[in-house]
PyMOL Python script that loads the backbone (N, CA, C, O; Angstrom):
from pymol import cmd

cmd.read_pdbstr("""\
ATOM      1  N   MET A   1     -20.893 -27.826 -86.012  1.00  0.00           N
ATOM      2  CA  MET A   1     -20.797 -28.656 -84.830  1.00  0.00           C
ATOM      3  C   MET A   1     -22.128 -28.597 -84.083  1.00  0.00           C
ATOM      4  O   MET A   1     -22.740 -27.535 -83.965  1.00  0.00           O
ATOM      5  N   HIS A   2     -22.558 -29.730 -83.592  1.00  0.00           N
ATOM      6  CA  HIS A   2     -23.752 -29.808 -82.767  1.00  0.00           C
ATOM      7  C   HIS A   2     -23.329 -30.186 -81.351  1.00  0.00           C
ATOM      8  O   HIS A   2     -22.515 -31.088 -81.150  1.00  0.00           O
ATOM      9  N   TYR A   3     -23.895 -29.481 -80.375  1.00  0.00           N
ATOM     10  CA  TYR A   3     -23.551 -29.711 -78.980  1.00  0.00           C
ATOM     11  C   TYR A   3     -24.797 -29.931 -78.147  1.00  0.00           C
ATOM     12  O   TYR A   3     -25.904 -29.537 -78.513  1.00  0.00           O
ATOM     13  N   GLU A   4     -24.572 -30.575 -77.009  1.00  0.00           N
ATOM     14  CA  GLU A   4     -25.593 -30.755 -75.994  1.00  0.00           C
ATOM     15  C   GLU A   4     -25.009 -30.220 -74.699  1.00  0.00           C
ATOM     16  O   GLU A   4     -23.906 -30.596 -74.301  1.00  0.00           O
ATOM     17  N   ILE A   5     -25.754 -29.340 -74.043  1.00  0.00           N
ATOM     18  CA  ILE A   5     -25.324 -28.777 -72.767  1.00  0.00           C
ATOM     19  C   ILE A   5     -26.410 -29.095 -71.753  1.00  0.00           C
ATOM     20  O   ILE A   5     -27.557 -28.675 -71.913  1.00  0.00           O
ATOM     21  N   ARG A   6     -26.055 -29.833 -70.714  1.00  0.00           N
ATOM     22  CA  ARG A   6     -27.022 -30.197 -69.670  1.00  0.00           C
ATOM     23  C   ARG A   6     -26.803 -29.286 -68.467  1.00  0.00           C
ATOM     24  O   ARG A   6     -25.685 -29.146 -67.969  1.00  0.00           O
ATOM     25  N   VAL A   7     -27.892 -28.669 -68.010  1.00  0.00           N
ATOM     26  CA  VAL A   7     -27.821 -27.821 -66.829  1.00  0.00           C
ATOM     27  C   VAL A   7     -28.746 -28.386 -65.759  1.00  0.00           C
ATOM     28  O   VAL A   7     -29.752 -29.030 -66.057  1.00  0.00           O
ATOM     29  N   GLU A   8     -28.385 -28.132 -64.518  1.00  0.00           N
ATOM     30  CA  GLU A   8     -29.146 -28.640 -63.392  1.00  0.00           C
ATOM     31  C   GLU A   8     -30.484 -27.914 -63.287  1.00  0.00           C
ATOM     32  O   GLU A   8     -30.549 -26.692 -63.418  1.00  0.00           O
ATOM     33  N   GLY A   9     -31.535 -28.665 -63.053  1.00  0.00           N
ATOM     34  CA  GLY A   9     -32.848 -28.095 -62.814  1.00  0.00           C
ATOM     35  C   GLY A   9     -33.665 -27.863 -64.075  1.00  0.00           C
ATOM     36  O   GLY A   9     -33.230 -28.144 -65.192  1.00  0.00           O
ATOM     37  N   HIS A  10     -34.855 -27.345 -63.856  1.00  0.00           N
ATOM     38  CA  HIS A  10     -35.788 -27.052 -64.940  1.00  0.00           C
ATOM     39  C   HIS A  10     -35.736 -25.561 -65.223  1.00  0.00           C
ATOM     40  O   HIS A  10     -36.001 -24.756 -64.330  1.00  0.00           O
ATOM     41  N   LEU A  11     -35.400 -25.179 -66.442  1.00  0.00           N
ATOM     42  CA  LEU A  11     -35.353 -23.767 -66.798  1.00  0.00           C
ATOM     43  C   LEU A  11     -36.765 -23.241 -67.025  1.00  0.00           C
ATOM     44  O   LEU A  11     -37.602 -23.908 -67.632  1.00  0.00           O
ATOM     45  N   SER A  12     -37.010 -22.044 -66.530  1.00  0.00           N
ATOM     46  CA  SER A  12     -38.278 -21.380 -66.833  1.00  0.00           C
ATOM     47  C   SER A  12     -38.250 -20.975 -68.304  1.00  0.00           C
ATOM     48  O   SER A  12     -37.194 -20.995 -68.938  1.00  0.00           O
ATOM     49  N   GLU A  13     -39.399 -20.613 -68.840  1.00  0.00           N
ATOM     50  CA  GLU A  13     -39.450 -20.160 -70.242  1.00  0.00           C
ATOM     51  C   GLU A  13     -38.577 -18.922 -70.429  1.00  0.00           C
ATOM     52  O   GLU A  13     -37.936 -18.765 -71.468  1.00  0.00           O
ATOM     53  N   THR A  14     -38.551 -18.047 -69.430  1.00  0.00           N
ATOM     54  CA  THR A  14     -37.727 -16.828 -69.510  1.00  0.00           C
ATOM     55  C   THR A  14     -36.254 -17.188 -69.643  1.00  0.00           C
ATOM     56  O   THR A  14     -35.555 -16.635 -70.492  1.00  0.00           O
ATOM     57  N   LEU A  15     -35.776 -18.114 -68.808  1.00  0.00           N
ATOM     58  CA  LEU A  15     -34.372 -18.532 -68.902  1.00  0.00           C
ATOM     59  C   LEU A  15     -34.110 -19.284 -70.202  1.00  0.00           C
ATOM     60  O   LEU A  15     -33.073 -19.082 -70.834  1.00  0.00           O
ATOM     61  N   ALA A  16     -35.027 -20.138 -70.603  1.00  0.00           N
ATOM     62  CA  ALA A  16     -34.856 -20.885 -71.852  1.00  0.00           C
ATOM     63  C   ALA A  16     -34.766 -19.918 -73.038  1.00  0.00           C
ATOM     64  O   ALA A  16     -34.030 -20.172 -73.991  1.00  0.00           O
ATOM     65  N   ASN A  17     -35.512 -18.814 -72.981  1.00  0.00           N
ATOM     66  CA  ASN A  17     -35.462 -17.827 -74.063  1.00  0.00           C
ATOM     67  C   ASN A  17     -34.122 -17.128 -74.159  1.00  0.00           C
ATOM     68  O   ASN A  17     -33.809 -16.539 -75.194  1.00  0.00           O
ATOM     69  N   ALA A  18     -33.323 -17.179 -73.101  1.00  0.00           N
ATOM     70  CA  ALA A  18     -31.977 -16.609 -73.136  1.00  0.00           C
ATOM     71  C   ALA A  18     -31.075 -17.424 -74.070  1.00  0.00           C
ATOM     72  O   ALA A  18     -29.997 -16.969 -74.454  1.00  0.00           O
ATOM     73  N   PHE A  19     -31.522 -18.627 -74.429  1.00  0.00           N
ATOM     74  CA  PHE A  19     -30.781 -19.512 -75.323  1.00  0.00           C
ATOM     75  C   PHE A  19     -31.635 -19.788 -76.561  1.00  0.00           C
ATOM     76  O   PHE A  19     -31.825 -20.939 -76.956  1.00  0.00           O
ATOM     77  N   SER A  20     -32.140 -18.723 -77.159  1.00  0.00           N
ATOM     78  CA  SER A  20     -33.094 -18.858 -78.271  1.00  0.00           C
ATOM     79  C   SER A  20     -32.523 -19.599 -79.478  1.00  0.00           C
ATOM     80  O   SER A  20     -33.280 -20.153 -80.275  1.00  0.00           O
ATOM     81  N   GLU A  21     -31.188 -19.615 -79.622  1.00  0.00           N
ATOM     82  CA  GLU A  21     -30.592 -20.303 -80.762  1.00  0.00           C
ATOM     83  C   GLU A  21     -30.533 -21.820 -80.559  1.00  0.00           C
ATOM     84  O   GLU A  21     -30.186 -22.559 -81.481  1.00  0.00           O
ATOM     85  N   LEU A  22     -30.871 -22.283 -79.350  1.00  0.00           N
ATOM     86  CA  LEU A  22     -30.842 -23.710 -79.046  1.00  0.00           C
ATOM     87  C   LEU A  22     -32.244 -24.209 -78.727  1.00  0.00           C
ATOM     88  O   LEU A  22     -33.106 -23.449 -78.284  1.00  0.00           O
ATOM     89  N   GLU A  23     -32.452 -25.492 -78.958  1.00  0.00           N
ATOM     90  CA  GLU A  23     -33.681 -26.137 -78.520  1.00  0.00           C
ATOM     91  C   GLU A  23     -33.437 -26.651 -77.105  1.00  0.00           C
ATOM     92  O   GLU A  23     -32.290 -26.761 -76.671  1.00  0.00           O
ATOM     93  N   HIS A  24     -34.498 -26.960 -76.394  1.00  0.00           N
ATOM     94  CA  HIS A  24     -34.321 -27.498 -75.047  1.00  0.00           C
ATOM     95  C   HIS A  24     -35.408 -28.506 -74.718  1.00  0.00           C
ATOM     96  O   HIS A  24     -36.510 -28.474 -75.266  1.00  0.00           O
ATOM     97  N   VAL A  25     -35.059 -29.400 -73.807  1.00  0.00           N
ATOM     98  CA  VAL A  25     -35.989 -30.405 -73.309  1.00  0.00           C
ATOM     99  C   VAL A  25     -35.616 -30.664 -71.847  1.00  0.00           C
ATOM    100  O   VAL A  25     -34.443 -30.612 -71.479  1.00  0.00           O
ATOM    101  N   VAL A  26     -36.626 -30.943 -71.023  1.00  0.00           N
ATOM    102  CA  VAL A  26     -36.396 -31.241 -69.610  1.00  0.00           C
ATOM    103  C   VAL A  26     -36.420 -32.747 -69.425  1.00  0.00           C
ATOM    104  O   VAL A  26     -37.342 -33.431 -69.869  1.00  0.00           O
ATOM    105  N   MET A  27     -35.379 -33.255 -68.756  1.00  0.00           N
ATOM    106  CA  MET A  27     -35.253 -34.701 -68.522  1.00  0.00           C
ATOM    107  C   MET A  27     -34.618 -34.945 -67.165  1.00  0.00           C
ATOM    108  O   MET A  27     -33.559 -34.389 -66.875  1.00  0.00           O
ATOM    109  N   SER A  28     -35.232 -35.750 -66.343  1.00  0.00           N
ATOM    110  CA  SER A  28     -34.640 -36.223 -65.080  1.00  0.00           C
ATOM    111  C   SER A  28     -34.032 -35.101 -64.238  1.00  0.00           C
ATOM    112  O   SER A  28     -32.897 -35.221 -63.778  1.00  0.00           O
ATOM    113  N   GLY A  29     -34.764 -34.028 -64.037  1.00  0.00           N
ATOM    114  CA  GLY A  29     -34.270 -32.953 -63.190  1.00  0.00           C
ATOM    115  C   GLY A  29     -33.219 -32.068 -63.829  1.00  0.00           C
ATOM    116  O   GLY A  29     -32.602 -31.248 -63.149  1.00  0.00           O
ATOM    117  N   GLN A  30     -33.008 -32.223 -65.123  1.00  0.00           N
ATOM    118  CA  GLN A  30     -32.046 -31.401 -65.855  1.00  0.00           C
ATOM    119  C   GLN A  30     -32.721 -30.816 -67.080  1.00  0.00           C
ATOM    120  O   GLN A  30     -33.711 -31.349 -67.581  1.00  0.00           O
ATOM    121  N   THR A  31     -32.172 -29.717 -67.551  1.00  0.00           N
ATOM    122  CA  THR A  31     -32.603 -29.170 -68.830  1.00  0.00           C
ATOM    123  C   THR A  31     -31.481 -29.415 -69.823  1.00  0.00           C
ATOM    124  O   THR A  31     -30.324 -29.090 -69.556  1.00  0.00           O
ATOM    125  N   VAL A  32     -31.820 -29.983 -70.958  1.00  0.00           N
ATOM    126  CA  VAL A  32     -30.842 -30.269 -72.009  1.00  0.00           C
ATOM    127  C   VAL A  32     -31.023 -29.230 -73.108  1.00  0.00           C
ATOM    128  O   VAL A  32     -32.071 -29.163 -73.749  1.00  0.00           O
ATOM    129  N   LEU A  33     -29.989 -28.422 -73.316  1.00  0.00           N
ATOM    130  CA  LEU A  33     -29.950 -27.450 -74.415  1.00  0.00           C
ATOM    131  C   LEU A  33     -29.170 -28.099 -75.541  1.00  0.00           C
ATOM    132  O   LEU A  33     -28.107 -28.673 -75.302  1.00  0.00           O
ATOM    133  N   PHE A  34     -29.673 -28.022 -76.758  1.00  0.00           N
ATOM    134  CA  PHE A  34     -28.945 -28.670 -77.852  1.00  0.00           C
ATOM    135  C   PHE A  34     -29.173 -27.916 -79.148  1.00  0.00           C
ATOM    136  O   PHE A  34     -30.195 -27.260 -79.349  1.00  0.00           O
ATOM    137  N   GLY A  35     -28.178 -28.037 -80.019  1.00  0.00           N
ATOM    138  CA  GLY A  35     -28.288 -27.401 -81.314  1.00  0.00           C
ATOM    139  C   GLY A  35     -26.935 -27.142 -81.942  1.00  0.00           C
ATOM    140  O   GLY A  35     -25.899 -27.593 -81.454  1.00  0.00           O
ATOM    141  N   ARG A  36     -26.974 -26.408 -83.033  1.00  0.00           N
ATOM    142  CA  ARG A  36     -25.765 -26.107 -83.800  1.00  0.00           C
ATOM    143  C   ARG A  36     -25.005 -24.954 -83.154  1.00  0.00           C
ATOM    144  O   ARG A  36     -25.572 -23.908 -82.837  1.00  0.00           O
ATOM    145  N   ILE A  37     -23.708 -25.173 -82.968  1.00  0.00           N
ATOM    146  CA  ILE A  37     -22.788 -24.158 -82.451  1.00  0.00           C
ATOM    147  C   ILE A  37     -21.845 -23.829 -83.604  1.00  0.00           C
ATOM    148  O   ILE A  37     -21.204 -24.724 -84.154  1.00  0.00           O
ATOM    149  N   VAL A  38     -21.754 -22.559 -83.971  1.00  0.00           N
ATOM    150  CA  VAL A  38     -21.016 -22.207 -85.182  1.00  0.00           C
ATOM    151  C   VAL A  38     -19.502 -22.254 -85.011  1.00  0.00           C
ATOM    152  O   VAL A  38     -18.785 -22.591 -85.954  1.00  0.00           O
ATOM    153  N   ASP A  39     -19.004 -21.921 -83.816  1.00  0.00           N
ATOM    154  CA  ASP A  39     -17.554 -21.950 -83.594  1.00  0.00           C
ATOM    155  C   ASP A  39     -17.274 -21.934 -82.089  1.00  0.00           C
ATOM    156  O   ASP A  39     -18.194 -21.892 -81.273  1.00  0.00           O
ATOM    157  N   GLU A  40     -15.982 -21.966 -81.741  1.00  0.00           N
ATOM    158  CA  GLU A  40     -15.610 -22.000 -80.325  1.00  0.00           C
ATOM    159  C   GLU A  40     -16.049 -20.743 -79.588  1.00  0.00           C
ATOM    160  O   GLU A  40     -16.435 -20.821 -78.422  1.00  0.00           O
ATOM    161  N   ALA A  41     -16.000 -19.593 -80.239  1.00  0.00           N
ATOM    162  CA  ALA A  41     -16.430 -18.345 -79.602  1.00  0.00           C
ATOM    163  C   ALA A  41     -17.903 -18.426 -79.209  1.00  0.00           C
ATOM    164  O   ALA A  41     -18.286 -17.960 -78.136  1.00  0.00           O
ATOM    165  N   HIS A  42     -18.721 -19.010 -80.066  1.00  0.00           N
ATOM    166  CA  HIS A  42     -20.141 -19.187 -79.771  1.00  0.00           C
ATOM    167  C   HIS A  42     -20.315 -20.112 -78.565  1.00  0.00           C
ATOM    168  O   HIS A  42     -21.121 -19.837 -77.676  1.00  0.00           O
ATOM    169  N   LEU A  43     -19.558 -21.204 -78.538  1.00  0.00           N
ATOM    170  CA  LEU A  43     -19.627 -22.157 -77.441  1.00  0.00           C
ATOM    171  C   LEU A  43     -19.241 -21.493 -76.120  1.00  0.00           C
ATOM    172  O   LEU A  43     -19.949 -21.629 -75.122  1.00  0.00           O
ATOM    173  N   TYR A  44     -18.112 -20.773 -76.116  1.00  0.00           N
ATOM    174  CA  TYR A  44     -17.674 -20.096 -74.885  1.00  0.00           C
ATOM    175  C   TYR A  44     -18.666 -19.018 -74.474  1.00  0.00           C
ATOM    176  O   TYR A  44     -18.851 -18.777 -73.281  1.00  0.00           O
ATOM    177  N   GLY A  45     -19.293 -18.379 -75.417  1.00  0.00           N
ATOM    178  CA  GLY A  45     -20.322 -17.390 -75.117  1.00  0.00           C
ATOM    179  C   GLY A  45     -21.525 -18.021 -74.434  1.00  0.00           C
ATOM    180  O   GLY A  45     -22.080 -17.452 -73.494  1.00  0.00           O
ATOM    181  N   LEU A  46     -21.930 -19.197 -74.906  1.00  0.00           N
ATOM    182  CA  LEU A  46     -23.039 -19.911 -74.274  1.00  0.00           C
ATOM    183  C   LEU A  46     -22.697 -20.310 -72.841  1.00  0.00           C
ATOM    184  O   LEU A  46     -23.524 -20.184 -71.938  1.00  0.00           O
ATOM    185  N   LEU A  47     -21.474 -20.792 -72.642  1.00  0.00           N
ATOM    186  CA  LEU A  47     -21.053 -21.179 -71.294  1.00  0.00           C
ATOM    187  C   LEU A  47     -20.988 -19.963 -70.374  1.00  0.00           C
ATOM    188  O   LEU A  47     -21.360 -20.047 -69.204  1.00  0.00           O
ATOM    189  N   ALA A  48     -20.519 -18.839 -70.899  1.00  0.00           N
ATOM    190  CA  ALA A  48     -20.484 -17.602 -70.112  1.00  0.00           C
ATOM    191  C   ALA A  48     -21.909 -17.157 -69.761  1.00  0.00           C
ATOM    192  O   ALA A  48     -22.157 -16.669 -68.659  1.00  0.00           O
ATOM    193  N   ARG A  49     -22.834 -17.325 -70.698  1.00  0.00           N
ATOM    194  CA  ARG A  49     -24.234 -16.980 -70.445  1.00  0.00           C
ATOM    195  C   ARG A  49     -24.802 -17.858 -69.333  1.00  0.00           C
ATOM    196  O   ARG A  49     -25.524 -17.370 -68.463  1.00  0.00           O
ATOM    197  N   CYS A  50     -24.480 -19.146 -69.359  1.00  0.00           N
ATOM    198  CA  CYS A  50     -24.911 -20.054 -68.283  1.00  0.00           C
ATOM    199  C   CYS A  50     -24.392 -19.554 -66.940  1.00  0.00           C
ATOM    200  O   CYS A  50     -25.136 -19.487 -65.961  1.00  0.00           O
ATOM    201  N   GLN A  51     -23.122 -19.207 -66.902  1.00  0.00           N
ATOM    202  CA  GLN A  51     -22.510 -18.737 -65.662  1.00  0.00           C
ATOM    203  C   GLN A  51     -23.164 -17.447 -65.173  1.00  0.00           C
ATOM    204  O   GLN A  51     -23.467 -17.312 -63.988  1.00  0.00           O
ATOM    205  N   SER A  52     -23.379 -16.510 -66.079  1.00  0.00           N
ATOM    206  CA  SER A  52     -23.951 -15.227 -65.667  1.00  0.00           C
ATOM    207  C   SER A  52     -25.396 -15.366 -65.188  1.00  0.00           C
ATOM    208  O   SER A  52     -25.868 -14.537 -64.410  1.00  0.00           O
ATOM    209  N   LEU A  53     -26.103 -16.404 -65.642  1.00  0.00           N
ATOM    210  CA  LEU A  53     -27.473 -16.650 -65.204  1.00  0.00           C
ATOM    211  C   LEU A  53     -27.534 -17.551 -63.971  1.00  0.00           C
ATOM    212  O   LEU A  53     -28.619 -17.866 -63.482  1.00  0.00           O
ATOM    213  N   GLY A  54     -26.365 -17.964 -63.470  1.00  0.00           N
ATOM    214  CA  GLY A  54     -26.309 -18.795 -62.267  1.00  0.00           C
ATOM    215  C   GLY A  54     -26.682 -20.239 -62.498  1.00  0.00           C
ATOM    216  O   GLY A  54     -27.101 -20.930 -61.569  1.00  0.00           O
ATOM    217  N   LEU A  55     -26.534 -20.711 -63.736  1.00  0.00           N
ATOM    218  CA  LEU A  55     -26.873 -22.101 -64.061  1.00  0.00           C
ATOM    219  C   LEU A  55     -25.659 -22.995 -63.837  1.00  0.00           C
ATOM    220  O   LEU A  55     -24.530 -22.609 -64.138  1.00  0.00           O
ATOM    221  N   ARG A  56     -25.895 -24.173 -63.316  1.00  0.00           N
ATOM    222  CA  ARG A  56     -24.816 -25.143 -63.101  1.00  0.00           C
ATOM    223  C   ARG A  56     -24.792 -26.113 -64.277  1.00  0.00           C
ATOM    224  O   ARG A  56     -25.730 -26.884 -64.476  1.00  0.00           O
ATOM    225  N   VAL A  57     -23.714 -26.067 -65.052  1.00  0.00           N
ATOM    226  CA  VAL A  57     -23.552 -26.983 -66.185  1.00  0.00           C
ATOM    227  C   VAL A  57     -23.106 -28.337 -65.636  1.00  0.00           C
ATOM    228  O   VAL A  57     -22.076 -28.444 -64.969  1.00  0.00           O
ATOM    229  N   VAL A  58     -23.888 -29.356 -65.925  1.00  0.00           N
ATOM    230  CA  VAL A  58     -23.613 -30.705 -65.436  1.00  0.00           C
ATOM    231  C   VAL A  58     -22.760 -31.478 -66.449  1.00  0.00           C
ATOM    232  O   VAL A  58     -21.867 -32.241 -66.080  1.00  0.00           O
ATOM    233  N   GLU A  59     -23.059 -31.261 -67.730  1.00  0.00           N
ATOM    234  CA  GLU A  59     -22.344 -31.986 -68.789  1.00  0.00           C
ATOM    235  C   GLU A  59     -22.442 -31.201 -70.091  1.00  0.00           C
ATOM    236  O   GLU A  59     -23.438 -30.535 -70.374  1.00  0.00           O
ATOM    237  N   MET A  60     -21.385 -31.303 -70.860  1.00  0.00           N
ATOM    238  CA  MET A  60     -21.386 -30.689 -72.196  1.00  0.00           C
ATOM    239  C   MET A  60     -20.683 -31.680 -73.123  1.00  0.00           C
ATOM    240  O   MET A  60     -19.634 -32.228 -72.786  1.00  0.00           O
ATOM    241  N   ARG A  61     -21.272 -31.898 -74.279  1.00  0.00           N
ATOM    242  CA  ARG A  61     -20.605 -32.814 -75.219  1.00  0.00           C
ATOM    243  C   ARG A  61     -20.954 -32.472 -76.654  1.00  0.00           C
ATOM    244  O   ARG A  61     -22.027 -31.952 -76.961  1.00  0.00           O
ATOM    245  N   GLN A  62     -20.003 -32.785 -77.518  1.00  0.00           N
ATOM    246  CA  GLN A  62     -20.224 -32.600 -78.944  1.00  0.00           C
ATOM    247  C   GLN A  62     -20.977 -33.819 -79.461  1.00  0.00           C
ATOM    248  O   GLN A  62     -20.630 -34.954 -79.137  1.00  0.00           O
ATOM    249  N   LEU A  63     -22.002 -33.581 -80.259  1.00  0.00           N
ATOM    250  CA  LEU A  63     -22.800 -34.661 -80.828  1.00  0.00           C
ATOM    251  C   LEU A  63     -22.274 -35.016 -82.210  1.00  0.00           C
ATOM    252  O   LEU A  63     -21.722 -34.160 -82.902  1.00  0.00           O
ATOM    253  N   PRO A  64     -22.441 -36.269 -82.620  1.00  0.00           N
ATOM    254  CA  PRO A  64     -22.000 -36.652 -83.957  1.00  0.00           C
ATOM    255  C   PRO A  64     -22.808 -35.894 -85.014  1.00  0.00           C
ATOM    256  O   PRO A  64     -23.987 -35.601 -84.816  1.00  0.00           O
ATOM    257  N   GLU A  65     -22.172 -35.590 -86.109  1.00  0.00           N
ATOM    258  CA  GLU A  65     -22.830 -34.845 -87.212  1.00  0.00           C
ATOM    259  C   GLU A  65     -23.803 -35.740 -87.949  1.00  0.00           C
ATOM    260  O   GLU A  65     -24.448 -35.299 -88.900  1.00  0.00           O
TER     261      GLU A  65
END
""", "prot")
cmd.dss("prot")
cmd.show_as("cartoon", "prot")
cmd.util.cbc("prot")
cmd.orient("prot")
């Protein structure tokens, strides 16, 4: 499964490195994290990581394969 997770603001390199398994790009005041998610546990772990780092998730969606 491939997912896109949009978070509010521009992530610093340090914060972006917390999501080393994903690629990222900054667009329109948001940072878009995207890449392959192996299972639901991985997805929930990423969301928990966002929460623990104080990031506001604006949108999350599964991308077509």
